[in-house]
N, C-alpha and C positions, 0 to 999 in steps of 0.2 A: 743237502743237495737234492732231497726228494727221492733218494735211491733206497729208501727203507722199504722192505717188503713185509707188511703185517702178515704173519703166517697163521693167523687164526683158522683160516679155512683148511690149511694143510694138517692141522692137528685133529681133524675129524678121524683120521686113522689113529691107531694106537701104537704104543711101544716104540719100535725103531723109527717108524715114520714120524711120530710126534717129536722124537728127539732130534731127528735131522731138521725138521721144519723149524723148531725152536732155535737150533744152533745157527741156521742160516739167518733167521731174523735177528738174533743177537749180534752176529758179525756185521750185518748190514746196518743195524742201528748204531753200532760202535763206529763203523766207517763214516756214517752220516754225522755223528757227533764230532768226529775228528775233522771233517771237512768244514763243519760249522766253526770249530775253533780256528781253523786256518784263516777264515775270513776276518776274524777279530785279532789275529796274531800279528806281532811285528816280525821282522825277518828272523830274529833269534829263535822265535817259537814256531815259525812256519815249517821248518824242516822236520821237527818232531811231530807236529800235527799231520803232515803228509805221510811220514813213515807209519804212524798208527793207522791212518786211513788205508794205506796200501796193504798193510799186513792183514787187516780184518776183511777188506774186499777180496783179497786173494784167497783167504780161508773160505769165504762164501762161494767163490768160483769153484774151488776144488770140491767142496761138498756137492754142489749142484751139477758138477761134471762127472761125478762118479756113477758106478753101476747101480748103487742103491737108489740114487735120485732118479736114474733112468727108469727103474721099476715103478717108482711113485708116479712118474709121468705116464705110465700105461694104465693107471686106474682111471676109468671113465670120468668120475666126477672131478678128478684132479688134473687132467691132462693140460688144459689151457693155463691153469694157475701155475703148475710146475714149470711150464715153458716160459711164462712171464717172469717168474722168480729167477730162473736161470739167466734170462736176458738181463735182468737188473743186476745180478751178481757179476756177469761178464762186463756189463757197461761200467759198473763201479770200479772193477779191477783195472780195466783198460784206461778209464778216466784218470785214476790216480797216477798211472804211469805217465800219461800226457802232462798232468799238472806238475809232476816231479821235474820233467824236462823243462817246462816253461818256467818253473820257479828258479831253476839253475840259471837260465838265461836272464831272467828279470833281476836276479841278484847281481849278476855281472853288469847289467844295464844301468843299475842305480848305484850311486856311491853310498858310502856309509851314512851320509847325511839324509839319504832318502831322495825321492824325486822332488826336487825343489829347483827354484830359479838359480840357485848357487852353482849348479853343475850342468846347466843347459848346454854349455859349450861342448860337452862331450856327447850330447844326445845323438846328433846325426850319425857319427861313426858307430856308436853303440847300437843304434837301430839297424844300421846296415849289416853289422855283424850278426845281429839276432834274427834277421829276416829268414834265413833258411830254416832255423828251428821253429819259428812261429808259423811259417808256411806249412811245414810238415805237421805241426800240431793241429792246424786247421783241417788238413786232410784226414788226420786220424779221428778228430772229433766228428767229422762228417760220417766216417765209417761206423763209429760207435753209435751215432744216432740212427743210422740206417738199420743196424742190427737190432737195436731196441724197438724201433718202429715196426719191425717185422714180427714182433711177438704179439700174442692175442691182446686186444684192447679191452675185451669184455670177458673177464674170467669168472664172473659170478660173484666176485668179492669187490665191493665198492672201494674198500681201503686199498686193495692191491691195484685196482684200475687207476685210482687217484695217484698212487705212488708212481706208476708208470707215466702218467700224464705230466706229473710234476718234474720227473727226471728228464723227460723230453724237453720241457720248457726251459729247464736249467741248462741243458746242452745247447739249446738255441741261443740263450744269452751268451754263453761262453764262445760259441761260434761267432756271434756278432762282435764280441770284443776282439777276437783274433782277426776277423776280417778288417776291423778298423786298424789294428796294428800292422797288418799286411798291405794296407791301402797305399799305393804310390803317392797319393796326395798327402798323406800323413808324413811320409818321408820328405816330400818336397817342402812341406811347411816346416818340418823340423830343421831342414837345412838352412832356412831363413832365420831361425830363432836367434842363434848367437849374435849375428850382426845387428838384428833389430832390437835385441835386448842389451845392447851397449857393450859387447865384449871387445869391440874395436873402437871405443869412444862413446861417451854418454849420448843418449838419445832422449828427445822430449816429444811427447805426443799429446794432441788434443784428445781428451777422453770424454765422450758424450754419453750421458745416461738418458735414454729415451723413455718417454712416458707413453705407453701404447694406448692409454685411455683416450688420447687425442691423436688420431691416426695421421701419420705422414708417410711419404713414399718409402723411406728406409725403415719404417717401423712406427715411431711416435715422435711427438714434439720433444725437443731437447729440454728436459726439465731441470737438469743440473749438469755441470761439467767440471773438469779439473785438468791439470797438466800432469801427465804421467811421465816421470823421469825414470829412465832405465840406465843403470850403470853397472856393467859386469854382472848382469842378472839380478841386481838388487833394484826393487821397484819402490817408488815413493810417489804418492799423489800430492801435488802441491796446488795451492790456490783453488781448492774446492769451492764452488760457488753455485748459486742458483742461476737460472737462465737470465735473471736480471743483471748479472755481472758482465754480460756481453750482448747487449741488445742490438747493436748495429745502428744504422741510420740511413741517410739517403745516398751515401756514397756506394757505388757499385764496386765491389772489391775483387770480383773474379769474372772471367770471360769463358763461358762454356759454349759459345757459338750462338748464331742467330736463331736456330731452331729451338734451343733451350729458352732463349729470351722470349720468343714468340709464345711458347707454350706456358711458361711459368711467370713471366714478367720480371721487372728489375728488382722487386722486393725479395726474390729468391736468391739474389746475390748481394743483398745489402742488409737484410734483417735476419737475426737468428731464428725467429719464429717460423720463417718460411724457407730456411736454408736447406731443408731436406725434403722438399716436395717431390723430387724425382726419385724413382726407385734405384737409380744408378748411383751406388754409394760414393764413388770417387768424386762426383759433383759436390755432394754435401761435404765430404772431407776437405776438398780444396777450398770450399767457401769458408768452413770453420777456420782453417789455417790462415786464410787471407784476412778474415775478420780479426783474428788474434794479432796478426802482424800490423794491421791498420790501427788498432786501438792500443796495443801494448808495445809494438815495435820489435817483437821477437819472431824470428822465423823458426817454425817447428819442423820436425822431421817426418811427421805423419799424423794420422788420426785413427782413433778406434771408437767404435760405438757398441753399446750393449744395452740390456734392458732388465727389468725385474724378473722376468721368466728365466733368463740366463743365470741371474743370481740364485734363483731357487735350485737350479741344477747343481751349481757349485756348492751351495749349502748342504745338499744331500751328501756331498763328498767330505766336506770339512766339518760338518756339524753346525749346531746353532751358535749364534753369537749374541752377546749381551750389550745393549746400548748403555751409554753413560747414565741413563735414567733407571737402569735395572731391568728394562723390558727385554724379553728374549725375541730374537728374530730367527725364524726357522725356515726350512725349505717349504713347509706347508703354509706359512702365513705371510711370507715376504711379498708375494704378488698382491694379495688382498690388502695388506697394510699400505703399500705404496700406490696402488691403482684405484682403491675404493675407500678403505676405512679412513685414510688420512684426510680425505675431503670432508667426511662426516665429522671427524674428530676436531679438525681445525678449520672453522669457517674463515679465519684470517689467513689469506694466502701466504703471508710472510712466516707465520708460525708453522704452516704446513711444509713450506720449503725448508725451514730449519730442521724439521723432523726427518724429511727425506734426505737431507744432507748428512744427518747423524747416521742414518741407516747406510748410506753410500760409503761414508768414511769408515764405519766400523766393519762392514763386510769387506771392503777393499783391503783394509789393514790385515784382517784375518786371513784373507786369501794369500797375500804376499808372504805371510809368516808361517803358513801351514806346510806340512809334509804329507800330502794325501796318498792314499793307496793308488798305485800307478794305473791299474786297469780301470778302476772307478773314475779316475780323473780323465783318462783318455776317452772313456765312454761318455762322460759329461761334456767334454769339449767337442767331441764328435757330434753330439746332439745339438749343441749350440751352433756349430758351423752349419750343419744340415738345415737348421731352421732359420739361419741368417740372424741369430741372436748375438753374434759377435761378428763385426765387420772391420776390416783393417785396410788402410791405405798408406803407402809409403811415398815420400817425396823422391826417393831414389828411383830412377827410371828402371834400372836393372831389377831391383827388388819388386817394383810394381808389376813388371812383366811376368815375373814368376808368381806373384800373388794372383794376378788376373786369371791364371790357369786353374785356380782353386776356388771353391765356393766362399772361402774366407773373404774374398775381395768385394763381394756384393755387386759385381759387375753385371749390367744388363747386356748380354752378348749380342753382337751384330750378326753372327753367323746364321745362315739359312737353316731351316729345319722346322718341323711342327712345333708350335709354341702357343701357349694360352696363359696369359698373365693377367691377374686381377689386381688392381691397385685402388686403395681407398684413401681419400684425404678428407679430414673433417673440415667442413666449411662453415660450421656454425659456432665454433669456439667452445663447444660443450666438452665434457669429459665422459661422454656416454659410449664411447667405442669399447669400453670394458665389457659392454653387454652385446656387442655385435657378433652375430653368428654368420658364417660364410660357407657356401658350398659351391663347387665348380665341377661340372661334368663335361668331359672332352671326348667326343666320339669321332674317330677318324674312319671315314668310309673307304670303300674299295678304290683301287687305282684305275684311272682311265687311260685310254690309249694315247691321249695327248700329253701324258706326263703329269696330269693334275689329279687331285682327289678332293671329294667333298668332305666337309667336317662340320660338326655341330657343337656349339658351346652353350651350355646353360648355366647361368649364375643365379644363385638365390642369396639374398641378404635379409637378415631379420634383426630388427631393433628390439632385443629382448629385455627391455627395461621392465623390472617387476612392477606389476600393477599395484597401486596403493602405497608403494614405498616412499618414504619421505626423504628425498635427496636434497643435499644442500644447493642453494642457489648457484654457487660457483660451478657446480657440476652440470646443472640443467639450463642455466641462462644462455639464451641465444644472442650472440653478438650481432648476427644479421637481423635480428628482431628484438632490439633492446627493450622495447616497451611491452614485451610479453604478448605478442600477437599469435603465438603458437602454443599448443598444449604443453604443459610441463612433461619433460621426457621425450619430446620430439627432437628430431635431428636432421641435419642437412649434410649429405655426403657427395663429394665429387668422386664419381665412380669412373674408372678408366679400364678399358679392356685392351691389352696388347696382343695383337695377332702375330703370326710368324712372318718373317721377311718374305715379301712377294705375295702374301695372301690377299685375296679379294673378298669383300663382303657382299654376299648375294641378297641377304635380307636381315633386318633387325626387328626385334619385338621387345617391348617393355610391358610386363604384366599381361602378356598375350596379345597385345595390340601392336600393329605395325608402327615403326618409329623411325625417325631420322636423327642421327646423332652427329655432333661435330667430329670431324676426323682430322687428326694431326699425325705427325711422324716423330718418333724419338729413337735415335740410334738405329735407324733403318726399319723399325717396327711400325706398321700402321697402328694408330691408337684411336679408339672410339671413346668419346666422353659423354657422360650424362650427369646432370646435377639433380639428385633425387631427394625428395622430402620423405621422411619416415615418421609416422605417428608412433606412439608407444605400442609395442608388440607387433607392429606391422611388418610383413614380409613383402619383398618386391623381387621380381625376376627379370633378367635380361637374357635374351636368346639371340645367338648369332649363327647364321648359315654362311659358311665360308667355302671358298674354293682355294686350295693350297697347292703349291708345287710339291710333287712327290719328293721325299728325301728318305734315305735309309737311316738318317739320324734319329735316335730315340726321341719320342715326344718329351718336351720340357714344360713343366708347370711350376714356375718359381712362386713361392708363397711368401707374401708380405708378413713379417713377424709382428702380429698383433697379439692381444691377450689370449683370445680363444683360438684354437687350431682351425685351419680351413679343412673342410672335408672334400677331398678330391677323388674323382673317379675318372680313369682313362680306359677307353675301350678302342680296339683297333681291328678293322676288317682288312686283311691283307689280300683279298681276292684281286687278282690281276697285277699284284705288285711283284717286283723281283724277289727271288727266293733268298731272303736274308733274315736272320733271327731278329725278332722284335723284343726290345728290352725297355719298356716305358720307364722313364726316370722322373719321379716326382721329387722336386727339391723344395 
């Protein structure tokens, strides 16, 4: 846990001082070893590891709380080091007490089978009963961190400084996990799980695997799909297929309204390749379910989408998997394998899709059969939801209403408030969005007397295709220029900026020059569109000067789930605004 105090500096004194320093170091090292064992232990071994950690941490606290240690702390060269060592010992002892209480609750929370889909029906009630203890633990961790943060950061001993920094970092991680467990959204989602996982009758969902290397509104082109069957928590993926298994045709299968049709055209509700152009996930989900019903004749209960980045988060929890070929797929290589290397390895698209299906099948099977560490799983799922790397829609209106209140739904909200959304759609048919870098800066200015405020948004996009790299034709070929009229590695992107409801655009600039963009509306949001050409390694910027209605709602910047993260910066000048706390929320 990083709570080790290397006592080398304290042994500069002799005799009793050296003995005390070495004793503290020994106990803290033993406590750290026990906490390391705790991470790798099953529940039968966790109690013993916690007891060992608590015993050694308490010994270290007693030594550093005594009169003899107090005398060491008065020696000028050792004052700061002794204070930090005492802080580490107190933090270790208090932390083991918190972990003991949390372990007791988690043991009750999880059945003897472990955290698995076999016992999800008991999860909502268990979470509710555990909430008071988890909330108390979060408060205690915050106090422990504050106490350790108050100790000297620069003791003159690099190893001791690093031990303090590592301990603070570990406490932050634990605080984050507890915050997730205490999140009302987690409990709301947990309440939906039994029904949606088939505890009151089997459910069948369209499961889409999105390929972020070719951007679409909800993430990426649907490269593969299957039908996920849920029956009393038991999951099985049937009819796993490449996107060629459900192409669609000229028949419009869904009606999302005239504004949708005007913006995206009829192909968005008739062809699989264009079915998820909008960032509003329920549109895509309803279209997938309608395509399935039109071609197969079966009505599905909902739809789920995920991507290779999400699989990497899950593989960190469940560990590597082995393909039928013997190749290992890990958290570190699954994104590159599916979004980059597969294209170079298999010039034949059919062979590449077979490889991707093997990965999807193997990882999916491993996930449904695993019994992962609960905190690690909650942390991974929380990251997936925050980054919109798992999105869910239910045909049940009551379930969908509850889902819509959570980030899991992928809903583009209609509510007013400061908002800046960037969406990319690949318009060249390339697979080059693997190399796309994005940044968005959102500056909210002071409030005006008329209830409005100025805002500036600056977007930068860079086509970071490596120079000189030999990419397969399938990756770089331009469907909009099939005869090769553009440089290899160039790309064409449909770039859309979503402003807040009621916002007015005062000025637009592309690459520093004044510009006029087409303007549309989607779900009450003004949307400005540009079709931008990118040469290899080229960066381009879009700047918007906005006038927005003032709202106390925290600024929202929803991030499209592509391969590389979007770098987002929000600043807010509250001069002249009503006195309310600001809490920018980057999603």
